C-alpha positions as CSV (number, residue, x, y, z in Angstrom):
1,X,-0.1,0.3,-0.1
2,X,1.4,3.2,-0.2
3,X,2.0,5.7,2.4
4,X,-0.6,8.3,3.2
5,X,0.3,12.2,4.6
6,X,-0.7,15.2,4.7
7,X,-1.0,16.7,1.1
8,X,-0.2,19.9,3.0
9,X,1.7,19.0,5.3
10,X,3.9,17.8,3.0
11,X,4.4,21.1,0.6
12,X,5.3,23.4,3.8
13,X,7.8,25.9,3.1
14,X,7.4,25.5,-0.4
15,X,4.7,25.9,-1.5
16,X,1.7,25.4,1.4
17,X,2.3,28.5,4.5
18,X,1.6,27.2,8.2
19,X,-1.4,28.5,10.2
20,X,0.3,29.1,13.6
21,X,3.4,31.8,13.1
22,X,5.1,31.8,16.4
23,X,8.3,30.6,18.0
24,X,8.5,29.7,21.6
25,X,10.8,25.9,22.1
26,X,9.8,26.6,26.3
27,X,6.3,27.4,25.9
28,X,5.6,24.9,23.2
29,X,2.9,22.8,25.0
30,X,0.9,25.1,26.2
31,X,0.9,27.4,23.3
32,X,-0.4,24.5,20.6
33,X,-3.4,24.0,23.4
34,X,-4.0,27.6,23.4
35,X,-4.4,27.3,19.7
36,X,-6.2,24.4,20.3
37,X,-8.8,25.8,22.3
38,X,-8.7,29.5,20.5
39,X,-9.6,27.1,17.3
40,X,-12.5,24.6,18.6
41,X,-13.8,28.1,20.1
42,X,-14.7,29.9,16.8
43,X,-15.3,26.4,15.3
44,X,-18.5,26.1,17.7
45,X,-19.2,29.3,17.6
46,X,-19.4,30.0,13.8
47,X,-20.3,26.6,13.0
48,X,-22.7,28.2,10.3
49,X,-20.4,30.5,9.1
50,X,-18.6,28.8,6.7
51,X,-14.9,29.1,8.4
52,X,-12.3,27.3,6.2
53,X,-9.2,27.6,8.6
54,X,-8.1,30.3,11.1
55,X,-4.5,31.8,11.3
56,X,-2.9,32.5,14.6
57,X,0.5,34.9,14.9
58,X,1.9,35.8,17.6
59,X,5.3,38.4,18.8
60,X,5.5,38.8,22.1
61,X,2.2,39.5,24.3
62,X,-0.3,40.2,21.0
63,X,-1.7,37.8,19.5
64,X,-3.4,38.0,15.8
65,X,-6.1,36.3,14.7
66,X,-7.2,35.6,11.0
67,X,-10.7,33.9,10.3
68,X,-11.2,33.0,6.7
69,X,-14.8,32.5,6.0
70,X,-17.1,32.3,3.0
71,X,-20.0,33.9,5.1
72,X,-17.8,37.0,6.9
73,X,-21.1,39.1,7.8
74,X,-22.4,36.1,10.0
75,X,-18.9,36.2,11.7
76,X,-18.8,39.9,12.6
77,X,-22.0,40.4,13.6
78,X,-24.8,43.2,13.5
79,X,-22.7,46.4,14.2
80,X,-19.7,43.8,15.0
81,X,-21.0,42.7,18.4
82,X,-19.8,39.1,17.7
83,X,-17.0,39.5,17.0
84,X,-15.9,42.0,19.7
85,X,-17.7,39.2,22.2
86,X,-15.3,36.4,20.3
87,X,-12.1,38.9,21.1
88,X,-13.5,39.0,25.0
89,X,-13.3,35.6,25.1
90,X,-10.1,34.8,23.9
91,X,-8.5,37.5,25.5
92,X,-9.9,36.1,29.2
93,X,-8.3,32.2,27.7
94,X,-4.7,33.7,26.5
95,X,-4.3,36.8,28.7
96,X,-2.8,38.7,25.8
97,X,-4.0,41.4,23.8
98,X,-5.9,40.2,20.6
99,X,-6.6,41.6,17.2
100,X,-9.0,39.7,15.1
101,X,-9.2,39.8,11.3
102,X,-11.7,38.4,8.9
103,X,-11.0,37.3,5.1
104,X,-13.6,36.0,3.1
105,X,-12.7,33.6,1.0
106,X,-14.0,34.8,-2.6
107,X,-14.4,31.5,-4.0
108,X,-16.0,28.8,-1.6
109,X,-16.2,25.8,-4.5
110,X,-12.7,25.9,-4.6
111,X,-11.8,25.4,-1.0
112,X,-11.4,22.2,0.2
113,X,-12.9,22.0,4.0
114,X,-16.2,24.4,2.5
115,X,-16.7,21.5,0.1
116,X,-16.5,19.0,3.0
117,X,-19.1,21.2,4.6
118,X,-21.4,21.0,1.8
119,X,-21.4,17.5,1.8
120,X,-22.0,16.7,5.7
121,X,-23.9,18.5,6.1
122,X,-26.3,17.6,3.2
123,X,-25.4,14.2,4.6
124,X,-27.0,15.0,7.6
125,X,-30.0,16.3,6.1
126,X,-30.2,13.0,4.6
127,X,-30.1,13.7,0.8
128,X,-28.5,10.5,-0.6
129,X,-24.2,10.8,-0.5
130,X,-23.8,10.4,-4.2
131,X,-26.5,13.6,-5.0
132,X,-24.1,15.7,-2.6
133,X,-20.9,13.6,-3.6
134,X,-21.5,14.7,-7.1
135,X,-23.6,18.0,-7.4
136,X,-20.0,19.4,-5.0
137,X,-18.1,18.2,-8.1
138,X,-19.6,19.2,-10.5
139,X,-19.4,23.1,-9.0
140,X,-15.7,22.8,-7.9
141,X,-14.5,21.9,-11.9
142,X,-17.1,24.8,-12.8
143,X,-15.6,27.5,-10.9
144,X,-11.7,26.4,-12.9
145,X,-10.3,23.5,-11.1
146,X,-8.1,21.2,-12.9
147,X,-9.2,18.2,-10.7
148,X,-11.3,17.1,-7.2
149,X,-11.6,13.4,-5.4
150,X,-14.6,13.4,-3.2
151,X,-14.1,10.2,-0.4
152,X,-17.2,9.1,2.4
153,X,-16.7,6.2,4.5
154,X,-18.8,4.6,7.5
155,X,-22.5,3.7,7.2
156,X,-23.1,4.9,4.0
157,X,-27.1,4.7,3.5
158,X,-27.9,3.4,6.6
159,X,-26.1,-0.2,5.9
160,X,-24.6,-2.4,9.2
161,X,-21.4,-3.1,7.3
162,X,-19.1,0.3,6.9
163,X,-17.6,1.1,3.5
164,X,-15.7,3.5,1.5
165,X,-16.9,4.9,-1.4
166,X,-14.8,7.8,-3.5
167,X,-15.5,10.1,-7.1
168,X,-12.9,11.6,-8.9
169,X,-13.1,14.6,-11.8
170,X,-10.0,16.1,-13.7
171,X,-6.6,14.8,-11.8
172,X,-5.3,15.2,-8.2
173,X,-1.5,14.7,-8.6
174,X,-0.6,14.0,-4.9
175,X,3.0,13.1,-5.5
176,X,3.6,16.5,-7.9
177,X,5.5,19.5,-5.3
178,X,4.0,22.1,-7.6
179,X,0.2,21.4,-7.4
180,X,-1.9,23.2,-5.5
181,X,-3.5,20.4,-3.6
182,X,-6.2,21.9,-1.2
183,X,-7.2,19.1,1.6
184,X,-9.7,19.1,3.5
185,X,-11.9,16.4,6.1
186,X,-15.0,16.6,8.2
187,X,-17.3,14.3,9.9
188,X,-21.7,14.1,9.3
189,X,-23.1,12.6,12.4
190,X,-25.7,10.9,11.1
191,X,-28.5,8.9,13.0
192,X,-26.8,6.0,11.8
193,X,-23.1,7.1,13.1
194,X,-20.7,9.1,12.0
195,X,-19.4,9.6,8.5
196,X,-16.4,10.9,7.4
197,X,-16.1,13.2,4.1
198,X,-12.2,14.0,2.8
199,X,-12.0,16.4,-0.4
200,X,-8.8,17.5,-2.7
201,X,-9.1,19.5,-4.6
202,X,-6.2,20.3,-7.2
203,X,-6.5,24.2,-8.1
204,X,-3.4,25.2,-10.3
205,X,0.2,24.4,-10.8
206,X,2.4,27.3,-9.2
207,X,4.8,27.0,-11.2
208,X,3.2,26.6,-14.6
209,X,3.4,29.3,-17.5
210,X,-0.1,30.1,-18.6
211,X,-0.2,30.9,-22.6
212,X,-0.2,34.9,-21.9
213,X,3.1,34.2,-20.2
214,X,4.3,32.1,-22.9
215,X,3.7,34.7,-25.3
216,X,5.0,37.4,-23.7
217,X,8.0,35.6,-22.6
218,X,8.0,35.4,-26.7
219,X,7.6,38.6,-27.9
220,X,10.9,39.5,-25.3
221,X,12.9,37.1,-26.8
222,X,12.0,38.3,-30.7
223,X,13.0,41.8,-29.0
224,X,16.2,40.7,-27.7
225,X,16.6,39.3,-30.9
226,X,16.0,42.6,-33.1
227,X,17.9,44.3,-30.9
228,X,20.9,42.7,-30.7
229,X,20.4,42.5,-35.1
230,X,20.2,46.4,-35.3
231,X,23.7,46.5,-33.0
232,X,25.1,43.9,-35.8
233,X,24.0,46.0,-38.4
234,X,25.4,49.2,-36.9
235,X,28.8,47.7,-36.4
236,X,29.0,46.5,-40.1
237,X,28.1,50.0,-41.2
238,X,30.7,51.0,-39.1
239,X,33.3,48.9,-40.5
240,X,32.2,49.9,-44.0
241,X,33.4,53.6,-43.1
242,X,36.4,53.0,-41.6
243,X,37.0,50.6,-44.9
244,X,36.4,53.4,-47.4
245,X,38.2,56.3,-44.9
246,X,41.2,53.9,-45.4
247,X,41.3,54.0,-49.2
248,X,40.9,57.5,-49.7
249,X,43.3,58.5,-47.1
250,X,45.6,55.2,-49.6
251,X,45.0,56.9,-52.8
């Protein structure tokens, strides 16, 4: 069998960045626990706000949070009441000065965690899992993704024996480091038990050149060639002038 690894962790420092950015060797266990509690608090409080991930940055006694969501209005609340209450609760938990920012996700169909949440929500509402998977895959491919893979596992359809089923559209090159692959995992709580949902979305090749880039590169190359040819003509003309002047002097 192939050795499974998280698609984001294998690309950290290459094309992916860390979701927690701080360095404190002496207090690392406490701060890791603190990050976990902060993310759980945001997840429970805004479970209907389509929150994908939370960035955490620490610098001294300051803590900066960036909540990435498809529905920023629900997170902020009326007149910013919800975000202020969240800020106070986190300051009480961490005893630090907290700054909270909300970043909107422009294309939620290309975010694996949000696609997972959508499929899990439909399964909880007793919609057929295959229908939910196919609908999510079609929307993602229409939004410009190069490929998507969806896997569900558990007591599918209420069967007593648990099983796995997966569908794929396009291509999902998990072993290509330059491939920007987003990964998400969510559990759907149904009457018959938990059903796990995993999604891999291949969005783009990071270092690949588009048709427009290739055309611009070709134009630059042609301009360089023409400039070199012009300089060669100038050198040739100057040499002809020098030879003509030498002949005149000799006569």
